[in-house]
N, CA, C and O of each residue as an XYZ file, in Angstrom:
256
protein
N     -76.487    -32.679    -24.142
C     -75.790    -33.842    -24.131
C     -75.179    -34.104    -25.533
O     -75.743    -34.048    -26.626
N     -73.952    -34.390    -25.253
C     -73.463    -34.679    -26.931
C     -73.302    -36.246    -26.826
O     -72.954    -36.989    -25.908
N     -73.685    -36.448    -28.108
C     -73.615    -37.951    -28.215
C     -72.554    -38.526    -28.948
O     -72.302    -38.627    -30.148
N     -71.805    -39.000    -27.533
C     -70.472    -39.358    -27.434
C     -70.536    -40.812    -27.030
O     -71.639    -41.294    -26.773
N     -69.393    -41.586    -26.949
C     -69.273    -42.745    -26.168
C     -69.428    -42.601    -24.466
O     -69.851    -43.375    -23.607
N     -68.971    -41.468    -24.429
C     -68.533    -41.088    -22.458
C     -70.242    -41.313    -22.398
O     -70.536    -42.443    -22.009
N     -71.187    -40.600    -22.655
C     -72.413    -40.510    -22.297
C     -73.024    -41.536    -22.847
O     -73.901    -41.917    -22.071
N     -72.980    -42.372    -24.107
C     -73.760    -43.455    -24.369
C     -73.466    -44.476    -23.230
O     -74.318    -45.216    -22.737
N     -72.297    -44.429    -22.914
C     -72.051    -45.772    -21.939
C     -72.320    -45.592    -20.594
O     -72.036    -46.460    -19.769
N     -73.052    -44.122    -20.182
C     -73.226    -43.690    -18.622
C     -74.862    -43.568    -18.864
O     -75.295    -43.100    -17.811
N     -75.787    -43.746    -19.634
C     -77.020    -43.396    -19.437
C     -77.966    -44.490    -20.198
O     -77.869    -45.058    -21.285
N     -78.929    -44.530    -19.136
C     -79.879    -46.058    -19.700
C     -80.649    -45.490    -20.555
O     -80.956    -44.305    -20.426
N     -81.139    -46.336    -21.688
C     -81.932    -45.775    -22.945
C     -83.014    -45.132    -22.153
O     -82.844    -43.968    -22.513
N     -84.012    -45.097    -21.318
C     -84.659    -44.120    -20.798
C     -84.440    -42.713    -20.638
O     -85.105    -41.785    -21.098
N     -83.343    -42.684    -19.871
C     -83.050    -41.441    -19.423
C     -82.141    -40.306    -21.032
O     -82.114    -39.092    -21.237
N     -81.558    -41.491    -21.809
C     -81.219    -40.904    -22.692
C     -82.108    -40.163    -23.530
O     -81.816    -39.050    -23.967
N     -83.601    -40.978    -23.854
C     -84.514    -40.488    -24.606
C     -85.221    -39.099    -23.875
O     -85.689    -38.136    -24.483
N     -85.161    -39.273    -22.525
C     -85.751    -38.169    -21.760
C     -84.865    -36.754    -22.099
O     -85.399    -35.654    -22.246
N     -83.427    -37.003    -22.192
C     -82.754    -35.867    -22.294
C     -82.614    -35.212    -23.824
O     -82.286    -34.047    -24.049
N     -82.907    -36.132    -24.734
C     -82.862    -35.548    -26.031
C     -84.392    -35.100    -26.199
O     -84.467    -34.094    -26.904
N     -85.725    -35.604    -25.713
C     -87.110    -35.031    -25.851
C     -86.855    -33.719    -24.982
O     -87.671    -32.850    -25.291
N     -85.940    -33.304    -23.957
C     -85.973    -32.057    -23.436
C     -85.488    -30.980    -24.499
O     -85.565    -29.803    -24.146
N     -85.145    -31.179    -25.385
C     -84.152    -30.288    -26.399
C     -85.162    -29.747    -27.361
O     -86.163    -30.395    -27.667
N     -84.925    -28.682    -27.788
C     -85.687    -27.750    -28.943
C     -85.251    -28.672    -30.135
O     -86.262    -29.114    -30.681
N     -84.388    -29.004    -30.579
C     -83.585    -29.340    -31.853
C     -84.181    -30.985    -31.989
O     -84.222    -31.497    -33.108
N     -84.613    -31.724    -30.822
C     -85.309    -33.287    -30.631
C     -84.109    -34.289    -31.169
O     -84.438    -35.291    -31.803
N     -82.554    -33.978    -30.881
C     -81.839    -34.647    -31.240
C     -80.787    -34.938    -30.385
O     -80.886    -33.959    -29.646
N     -79.650    -35.708    -29.855
C     -78.539    -35.100    -29.357
C     -77.511    -34.410    -30.020
O     -77.257    -34.567    -31.214
N     -76.920    -33.651    -29.267
C     -75.515    -33.073    -29.783
C     -74.648    -34.096    -30.486
O     -74.595    -35.313    -30.310
N     -73.987    -33.323    -31.319
C     -72.900    -34.173    -32.143
C     -71.638    -33.284    -31.917
O     -71.786    -32.067    -31.812
N     -70.328    -33.888    -31.833
C     -69.140    -33.126    -31.379
C     -69.066    -32.072    -32.604
O     -68.234    -31.183    -32.421
N     -69.831    -32.007    -33.899
C     -69.178    -31.339    -34.741
C     -70.110    -30.078    -34.370
O     -69.774    -28.995    -34.849
N     -71.048    -30.126    -33.703
C     -71.846    -28.670    -33.427
C     -71.320    -27.991    -31.970
O     -71.640    -26.914    -31.466
N     -70.536    -28.873    -31.562
C     -69.578    -28.002    -30.694
C     -68.458    -27.301    -30.929
O     -67.952    -26.304    -30.414
N     -68.065    -28.298    -32.148
C     -66.717    -27.711    -32.820
C     -66.667    -26.080    -33.114
O     -65.850    -25.242    -32.730
N     -68.039    -25.928    -34.073
C     -68.258    -24.600    -34.513
C     -68.082    -23.483    -33.491
O     -67.443    -22.472    -33.783
N     -68.639    -23.656    -32.301
C     -68.628    -22.957    -31.085
C     -67.230    -22.796    -30.816
O     -66.769    -21.667    -30.644
N     -66.601    -23.697    -30.771
C     -64.793    -23.812    -30.328
C     -64.117    -22.973    -31.277
O     -63.136    -22.328    -30.909
N     -64.563    -22.907    -32.541
C     -63.693    -22.640    -33.583
C     -63.866    -20.845    -33.708
O     -63.001    -20.052    -34.077
N     -65.070    -20.594    -33.332
C     -65.543    -19.379    -33.170
C     -64.708    -18.666    -32.267
O     -63.771    -17.922    -32.559
N     -65.221    -19.024    -30.925
C     -64.481    -18.515    -29.598
C     -62.827    -18.403    -29.796
O     -62.231    -17.461    -29.273
N     -62.022    -19.538    -30.675
C     -60.845    -19.208    -30.640
C     -60.360    -18.186    -31.627
O     -59.174    -17.881    -31.757
N     -61.526    -17.592    -32.432
C     -61.139    -16.536    -33.620
C     -60.803    -15.176    -33.115
O     -60.965    -14.917    -31.922
N     -60.367    -14.341    -33.910
C     -60.320    -13.032    -33.633
C     -61.927    -12.733    -33.507
O     -62.208    -12.036    -32.532
N     -62.709    -13.022    -34.089
C     -64.053    -12.676    -34.098
C     -64.589    -12.596    -32.687
O     -65.598    -11.964    -32.373
N     -63.885    -13.240    -31.928
C     -64.414    -13.252    -30.315
C     -63.560    -12.740    -29.386
O     -63.393    -13.225    -28.267
N     -62.933    -11.629    -29.880
C     -61.917    -11.207    -29.191
C     -62.388    -10.504    -28.240
O     -61.563    -10.243    -27.364
N     -64.142     -9.821    -27.993
C     -64.140     -8.831    -27.029
C     -64.991     -9.800    -26.269
O     -65.541     -9.157    -25.375
N     -65.403    -11.255    -26.216
C     -66.021    -11.966    -25.379
C     -64.850    -12.595    -24.658
O     -63.826    -13.100    -25.120
N     -65.308    -12.418    -23.248
C     -64.739    -12.634    -22.083
C     -65.855    -12.928    -21.072
O     -66.934    -12.336    -21.098
N     -65.521    -13.919    -20.141
C     -66.089    -14.227    -19.198
C     -67.678    -14.619    -19.372
O     -68.531    -14.216    -18.580
N     -67.990    -15.511    -20.580
C     -69.078    -15.698    -20.882
C     -69.697    -16.849    -21.007
O     -68.970    -17.556    -21.705
N     -70.662    -17.427    -20.703
C     -70.907    -18.687    -21.049
C     -71.925    -19.369    -22.154
O     -73.150    -19.259    -22.100
N     -71.295    -19.997    -23.029
C     -72.161    -20.002    -24.633
C     -72.444    -21.523    -24.181
O     -71.614    -22.404    -23.956
N     -73.732    -21.580    -24.117
C     -74.742    -22.974    -23.885
C     -74.852    -23.848    -25.245
O     -76.050    -23.858    -25.526
N     -74.258    -24.453    -26.036
C     -74.236    -25.119    -27.119
C     -75.190    -26.690    -26.579
O     -74.511    -27.674    -26.289
N     -76.571    -26.771    -26.500
C     -76.968    -27.396    -25.897
C     -78.252    -27.939    -26.579
O     -79.063    -28.669    -26.009
N     -78.340    -27.542    -27.751
C     -79.680    -27.764    -28.897
C     -80.950    -27.380    -28.173
O     -81.967    -28.073    -28.150
N     -80.783    -26.149    -27.555
C     -82.022    -25.386    -26.871
C     -82.360    -26.487    -25.658
O     -83.434    -27.086    -25.719
N     -81.684    -26.678    -24.851
C     -82.034    -27.620    -23.736
C     -83.388    -27.070    -22.666
O     -82.960    -26.106    -22.032
N     -84.072    -27.212    -22.485
C     -85.211    -26.608    -21.664
C     -84.884    -26.817    -20.157
O     -85.451    -26.172    -19.275
N     -83.884    -27.809    -19.906
C     -83.540    -27.952    -18.372
C     -84.748    -28.528    -17.549
O     -85.052    -28.176    -16.409
N     -85.488    -29.622    -18.434
C     -86.592    -30.374    -17.788
C     -86.398    -31.774    -17.123
O     -87.192    -32.715    -17.148
N     -84.954    -31.699    -16.415
C     -84.576    -32.919    -15.937
C     -85.174    -33.441    -14.682
O     -84.835    -34.541    -14.248
């Protein structure tokens, strides 16, 4: 979960707290957390990475 207007407007406070508690980092993601992964994947350093999923999710444990 990224802490954006989209998610903020669609989650109850209880659901938001549950999602945050289910991450290893204990906080919601921020757009800048995701931006680093995007910059890397768009760079020459990622030229051999294909058909992969990079989960930028703060260590979400999937305890929904």
